[in-house]
C-alpha positions in Angstrom: 27.7 28.0 11.4 28.7 24.3 11.2 32.3 23.8 12.4 33.0 20.1 11.6 31.6 17.3 9.4 30.3 14.0 10.9 29.3 11.0 8.9 25.8 9.5 9.6 24.5 6.3 8.0 20.8 5.3 8.0 20.7 1.5 7.4 17.7 -0.7 6.9 16.8 -4.2 5.6 13.9 -2.5 3.7 13.4 1.0 2.4 15.4 2.9 5.0 12.5 5.4 5.6 12.2 4.5 9.3 15.9 4.7 10.1 16.3 7.9 8.0 13.3 9.6 9.5 14.1 8.8 13.2 17.8 9.4 12.7 17.2 12.7 10.9 14.8 13.9 13.7 17.5 13.2 16.3 20.3 14.9 14.3 18.2 18.1 13.8 18.8 18.9 17.5 22.5 19.4 16.9 22.5 22.5 14.7 26.2 23.4 15.1 27.3 20.1 13.5 27.2 19.4 9.8 26.3 15.8 8.9 27.3 13.9 5.9 24.2 11.7 5.5 23.9 8.4 3.6 21.0 6.1 3.5 21.6 2.4 2.7 18.4 0.4 2.2 17.9 -3.4 1.7 20.8 -4.6 3.8 19.0 -7.9 4.3 21.9 -10.5 4.3 24.9 -11.1 6.5 27.1 -10.6 3.5 25.7 -7.2 2.7 26.0 -6.2 6.4 29.7 -7.3 6.5 30.5 -5.4 3.3 28.8 -2.3 4.7 30.6 -2.7 8.1 33.9 -2.5 6.2 32.9 0.7 4.5 32.0 2.2 7.8 35.3 1.2 9.3 37.1 2.9 6.4 35.0 6.1 6.9 36.0 6.0 10.6 39.7 5.9 9.7 39.3 8.7 7.1 37.2 11.0 9.2 39.1 10.4 12.5 35.6 10.5 14.1 33.2 7.7 14.9 30.5 7.5 12.3 26.9 7.5 13.6 25.0 4.5 12.4 21.2 4.4 12.8 19.7 1.0 12.0 16.3 -0.5 11.7 17.2 -4.1 10.9 15.0 -7.0 12.1 17.3 -10.1 11.6 19.6 -10.5 14.6 22.3 -12.1 12.5 22.4 -9.2 10.1 22.4 -6.8 13.0 25.3 -8.6 14.5 27.3 -8.6 11.3 26.9 -4.8 11.0 28.5 -4.1 14.4 31.6 -1.8 14.0 33.9 -1.1 16.9 34.8 2.4 15.8 31.2 3.6 15.2 28.3 4.7 17.3 25.6 2.2 16.7 22.0 3.3 17.4 19.6 0.4 16.8 16.0 1.4 16.9 14.6 -2.1 17.2 17.0 -3.3 19.8 16.3 -0.1 21.8 12.5 -0.4 21.9 11.3 -3.9 21.0 12.4 -5.5 24.3 10.6 -2.9 26.4 7.4 -3.3 24.3 7.5 -7.1 24.5 7.7 -6.9 28.3 4.8 -4.5 28.6 2.5 -6.1 26.0 3.4 -9.6 27.2 3.9 -10.9 23.7 6.9 -11.6 21.5 7.4 -9.4 18.5 6.8 -11.1 15.2 10.1 -9.6 13.8 8.6 -9.5 10.3 10.5 -7.4 7.7 8.7 -4.6 5.8 5.6 -4.1 7.9 6.0 -0.3 8.3 6.5 0.6 4.6 5.7 -2.6 2.7 2.4 -3.5 1.0 1.1 -5.5 3.9 -2.6 -4.9 3.3 -3.5 -4.6 -0.4 -6.9 -3.0 0.3 -5.3 -0.2 2.3 -2.5 0.2 -0.3 -5.0 0.5 -3.1 -6.9 3.2 -1.1 -3.7 5.1 -0.8 -3.0 4.9 -4.6 -6.6 6.0 -5.3 -6.1 9.0 -3.1 -2.9 10.0 -5.0 -4.7 9.6 -8.3 -7.6 11.7 -7.1 -5.2 14.5 -6.0 -3.4 14.4 -9.4 -6.7 14.5 -11.3 -8.0 17.4 -9.2 -4.9 19.5 -9.3 -5.3 23.2 -10.0 -9.0 22.9 -10.5 -8.6 20.7 -13.6 -11.5 18.4 -12.7 -14.4 19.8 -10.7 -17.4 17.6 -11.4 -16.8 15.1 -8.6 -15.6 17.3 -5.8 -18.2 15.7 -3.5 -15.8 12.8 -3.3 -13.0 15.0 -1.8 -12.1 14.9 1.9 -10.7 18.4 1.7 -10.4 21.1 -1.0 -7.4 23.4 -0.6 -7.9 26.9 -2.0 -5.4 29.7 -2.4 -3.6 31.9 -4.8 -1.2 30.5 -7.3 2.1 29.1 -5.8 0.9 29.1 -2.2 1.7 25.4 -1.7 -1.5 23.6 -2.7 -0.2 20.9 -5.0 2.6 19.5 -2.9 0.3 19.6 0.2 -2.4 17.6 -1.6 0.0 15.0 -2.7 1.5 14.7 0.7 -1.9 14.3 2.3 -2.7 11.5 -0.2 0.6 9.7 0.2 0.9 10.0 4.0 -2.7 9.9 5.1 -4.8 8.5 2.2 -6.7 11.8 2.1 -8.6 12.6 -1.1 -7.4 16.2 -1.5 -8.3 18.5 -4.4 -7.1 22.0 -4.9 -8.4 25.1 -6.6 -6.3 28.1 -7.5 -7.9 31.5 -7.0 -7.5 33.5 -10.3 -7.7 37.3 -10.6 -11.3 36.8 -11.8 -12.1 34.9 -8.6 -10.6 37.6 -6.5 -12.7 40.4 -7.7 -15.2 40.0 -4.9 -15.2 38.3 -1.4 -17.6 35.6 -2.7 -16.3 32.1 -3.2 -16.3 30.9 -6.8 -19.7 29.4 -7.7 -18.2 26.0 -8.3 -16.9 25.8 -4.7 -20.0 27.1 -2.9 -21.7 23.7 -2.6 -18.5 22.3 -0.9 -17.8 25.2 1.5 -17.6 22.8 4.5 -14.7 20.9 2.7 -12.7 24.0 1.9 -9.4 24.8 3.7 -7.5 28.0 2.7 -3.8 28.4 2.2 -2.2 31.9 2.3 1.4 33.1 2.2 3.4 36.2 2.9 3.3 38.5 -0.2 7.1 39.0 -0.1 7.6 35.2 -0.1 5.1 34.8 -2.9 6.8 37.5 -4.9 10.1 35.6 -4.6 8.6 32.3 -5.7 6.8 33.7 -8.6 9.8 35.8 -9.7 11.7 32.6 -10.1 9.0 31.2 -12.3 8.0 34.3 -14.3 10.5 37.1 -13.6 9.5 40.8 -14.3 5.8 39.9 -14.9 2.7 41.4 -13.5 1.9 37.9 -12.1 5.1 38.1 -10.0 5.0 41.8 -9.1 5.0 42.7 -5.4 1.9 44.9 -5.7 0.0 42.0 -7.4 1.1 39.5 -4.9 0.1 41.7 -2.0 -3.3 42.4 -3.6 -4.1 38.7 -4.3 -3.1 37.6 -0.8 -5.2 40.3 0.8 -8.2 39.5 -1.3 -7.9 35.8 -0.8 -7.7 36.2 3.0 -10.7 38.5 2.9 -12.7 35.8 1.0 -11.7 33.2 3.6 -12.8 35.5 6.5 -16.0 36.4 4.7 -17.1 32.8 4.4 -15.6 31.6 7.7 -13.2 29.3 5.8 -10.3 28.2 8.1 -6.9 29.0 6.6 -3.2 29.0 7.5 -0.1 30.6 6.2 2.4 28.4 4.5 5.2 31.0 4.6 7.4 29.4 7.3 5.9 25.9 7.4 7.2 22.7 5.8 4.8 20.5 3.8 4.7 18.1 6.7 3.7 20.9 9.1 1.0 22.2 6.7 -0.5 18.8 6.2 -0.5 18.0 9.9 -2.2 21.3 10.7 -4.9 20.7 8.1 -5.5 17.2 9.4 -5.9 18.6 12.9 -8.0 21.7 12.2 -10.2 20.0 9.6 -10.7 17.0 11.9 -9.6 14.6 9.3 -8.5 11.0 10.1 -6.0 8.8 8.4 -7.7 6.7 5.7 -5.4 3.7 5.8 
């Protein structure tokens, strides 16, 4: 159990995604400490940095512990203005850019917003198109142009198809459709007729029946849909279908959306589209 609280700031001159992601990854290795996390994006002037530095100083005095400050700020003047004596400053750019410049033999451009900005409109548009494709092909709503899909996720209701599709689109630019297996589909080990022409694009998602029962019970309590027997039957029949057709599948029970998506990318031999 956590035994004390430590303040952690993720500070950036843009969205804060890089500082937050890298900082969070590091903090997960200290599971006996509870962190009070705060992300502060768009700290892009000396004045904003100075104001934030004062806030961090006050937190240090209140907590009686040095706050952890993870930063990904390009402008050296802004970085300098953010320095706080009673804080642990972890500057991702200052840590890595110098070493990379020396190895590559070229000065870094120090341009703001390249990681998560709209640097290339064509690539950005492709990403948005992938998101729209996934939204339009959610839960088998639109099936006529599945030939355009990079992958089709198939599984029982509430096995994690929709969030995984959207993550694949946003993170990788993958055109992901999904198809929910209904009780009618599960009557035999044969894939639904609409999916048969696209068998090579199908990737199955399964889930532990007890976990599925819990999820469905929150949505529709005391229903046949959520009953343990029904969940167990649907999962067993879905997995039998996948095995019968040689469809690759994974369990989402103990995996995050990031882990599920990464596994699909690897096992389905998909590449980033932007």
